[in-house]
C-alpha positions in Angstrom: 0.0 0.0 0.0 2.7 2.5 1.0 4.7 1.7 -2.2 1.5 2.5 -4.2 1.2 5.8 -2.4 4.9 6.6 -3.0 4.4 5.9 -6.7 1.4 8.2 -6.8 3.3 11.0 -5.0 6.3 10.6 -7.3 4.2 11.0 -10.4 1.7 13.6 -9.3 2.4 15.6 -6.1 6.2 15.8 -6.4 6.2 17.6 -9.8 3.6 20.0 -8.6 5.6 20.6 -5.4 8.8 21.2 -7.3 7.0 23.8 -9.5 5.5 25.5 -6.5 8.9 25.7 -4.7 10.7 27.1 -7.8 9.7 30.6 -6.5 10.2 32.4 -3.2 7.2 31.7 -1.0 5.8 33.1 2.2 5.2 30.5 4.9 3.4 31.1 8.2 3.6 29.0 11.4 1.7 30.3 14.4 3.0 33.8 14.9 6.1 33.2 12.7 6.3 34.5 9.1 9.1 33.3 6.9 10.2 34.1 3.4 11.6 30.9 1.8 13.5 31.0 -1.5 13.8 28.0 -3.8 17.4 27.4 -2.8 16.4 26.7 0.8 14.7 23.7 2.4 11.0 24.6 2.8 9.8 23.7 6.3 6.1 23.4 5.4 6.4 20.4 3.0 8.8 18.1 4.7 7.7 16.1 7.8 11.2 16.0 9.4 11.1 19.8 10.3 7.6 19.5 11.8 8.5 16.5 13.8 11.7 18.1 15.2 9.9 21.3 16.0 7.1 19.5 17.8 9.6 17.8 20.0 11.5 21.0 20.7 8.2 22.7 21.7 8.1 20.3 24.7 11.5 21.4 26.0 12.2 24.3 28.5 13.7 26.9 26.2 13.8 30.0 28.3 17.4 31.2 28.8 18.8 28.1 27.1 21.8 28.4 24.8 20.5 26.9 21.6 22.3 25.9 18.4 20.7 25.0 15.1 23.4 24.0 12.5 21.9 24.0 9.0 19.0 26.2 10.0 17.6 26.7 6.5 14.7 29.1 6.6 15.1 29.6 10.4 11.7 28.3 11.5 13.1 26.2 14.5 15.6 28.9 15.5 13.1 31.7 15.4 10.6 29.6 17.4 13.2 28.9 20.0 14.2 32.6 20.2 10.6 33.6 20.7 10.4 31.2 23.6 13.4 32.9 25.2 16.3 30.8 24.1 19.7 32.4 23.2 19.9 31.1 19.6 22.8 30.6 17.3 21.6 29.8 13.8 24.0 28.6 11.1 24.0 27.4 7.5 26.6 26.6 4.9 24.3 28.1 2.2 24.9 31.9 1.7 21.3 32.3 0.4 19.9 30.7 3.5 21.9 33.1 5.6 20.6 36.0 3.6 17.0 35.0 4.2 17.4 34.0 7.8 18.7 37.5 8.4 15.5 38.9 6.7 13.3 36.4 8.7 15.0 37.3 11.9 14.3 41.0 11.3 10.6 40.4 10.2 9.9 38.3 13.3 11.7 40.7 15.7 13.9 38.0 17.1 17.5 38.1 18.2 19.5 35.4 16.5 23.3 35.1 16.3 23.6 34.2 12.5 26.7 32.6 11.2 27.6 31.2 7.7 29.4 28.0 8.6 30.1 24.5 7.4 28.9 22.8 10.6 31.2 24.0 13.4 33.9 25.6 11.1 33.1 29.2 11.9 31.3 28.8 15.3 33.4 30.1 18.3 33.9 27.3 20.8 31.3 27.5 23.5 28.9 25.3 25.4 25.3 24.9 24.2 22.4 23.6 26.3 20.5 22.3 23.2 21.7 21.4 19.8 18.9 20.6 17.2 20.0 18.9 14.0 18.0 18.2 10.8 20.8 16.6 8.8 21.2 15.9 5.1 20.0 12.3 4.6 21.2 11.1 1.2 24.6 9.5 0.4 25.8 11.7 -2.5 28.3 14.5 -2.8 26.7 17.9 -2.8 27.5 20.0 -5.8 25.9 23.2 -4.9 25.0 25.2 -1.8 21.4 24.0 -2.1 22.6 20.3 -2.3 24.0 20.5 1.3 20.4 20.4 2.7 20.0 17.0 1.0 23.3 15.2 0.6 25.7 14.1 3.3 28.5 12.9 1.1 29.0 9.5 -0.5 30.7 8.2 2.7 28.7 10.3 5.2 31.3 13.0 5.4 28.7 15.3 7.0 28.3 13.0 9.9 32.1 12.6 10.3 32.4 16.3 10.7 29.4 16.5 12.9 30.5 13.9 15.5 34.1 15.1 15.4 33.1 18.7 16.2 30.5 18.1 18.8 32.8 17.7 21.8 33.8 21.4 21.6 30.3 22.6 22.1 28.8 20.4 24.8 29.0 19.4 28.4 27.5 16.6 30.4 24.1 18.3 30.6 23.8 19.3 26.9 20.9 17.9 25.0 21.6 17.0 21.4 18.6 16.1 19.2 18.6 14.8 15.6 15.8 13.9 13.3 16.0 11.1 10.8 13.9 8.9 8.5 13.8 5.3 7.5 15.6 5.9 4.2 18.8 7.0 6.0 21.8 4.7 6.3 21.5 4.5 10.1 24.1 1.8 10.4 26.7 4.1 8.8 25.6 7.1 11.0 25.7 5.0 14.2 29.1 3.6 13.3 30.5 7.1 12.7 29.0 8.2 16.0 30.6 5.3 17.9 34.0 6.0 16.3 33.8 9.5 17.8 32.5 8.5 21.3 28.8 8.9 20.8 25.7 6.7 20.5 22.2 7.4 19.2 19.1 6.7 21.4 15.8 6.7 19.5 13.4 8.6 21.7 10.5 9.0 19.3 9.2 7.5 16.0 6.3 8.7 13.9 4.7 7.1 10.8 3.0 9.0 8.1 1.6 7.8 4.7 5.0 8.0 3.0 7.7 7.2 5.6 8.6 6.7 9.2 10.6 9.4 10.9 12.6 9.3 14.1 14.0 11.6 16.8 17.3 10.6 18.2 19.1 11.8 21.3 22.8 11.9 20.7 24.7 10.9 23.9 28.3 10.4 24.9 29.5 6.7 25.3 30.1 5.8 28.9 33.7 5.1 29.8 34.5 1.4 29.7 34.7 1.0 33.5 31.1 2.3 33.7 29.6 0.5 30.6 29.1 -2.9 32.2 
């Protein structure tokens, strides 16, 4: 049944969506208004963003130091800022950065906005919450837009992610990542383990097309405490 639905979507809904997203669009969520260009991941049409945001809405955000690497349009960052978090929003895509600055101003929020390939340009500091909606597909990105979709043929994005995390967390930091069933989770878990982390699935959600997951990224226990 789900394969039939996927086939229908691929041949009907997807072409219409691609045409719709070929222009800059206005997207509204609660009291947030965003301008989303075609070069940036649109938060209204992809379930992963909504699932991650719904989870974050349950967290105490007031006064928390919050990082969203790969913030795209800025929906999650702006939501967190409106709830009192001290937010750093980053993206590798210069067009995303241009529009997150516009959206930050329109929504009267105070984001620290940095163009950065993951942690490359972020000053070392400790964050209370890091929220990650990563690129899922194993292919090398060829454009700035591609970085929202492709993690590299060998998961290079995840290698950089897990190598860099230690400089931005402490024992109480909460690291949250959304994923879906089409990801190579064995590869991601292996890269995490190589860098001293493990992934704990804390939520799963099924829709008509796919199953999505929220993972809590945690530090491996020292060997003497792992028994």
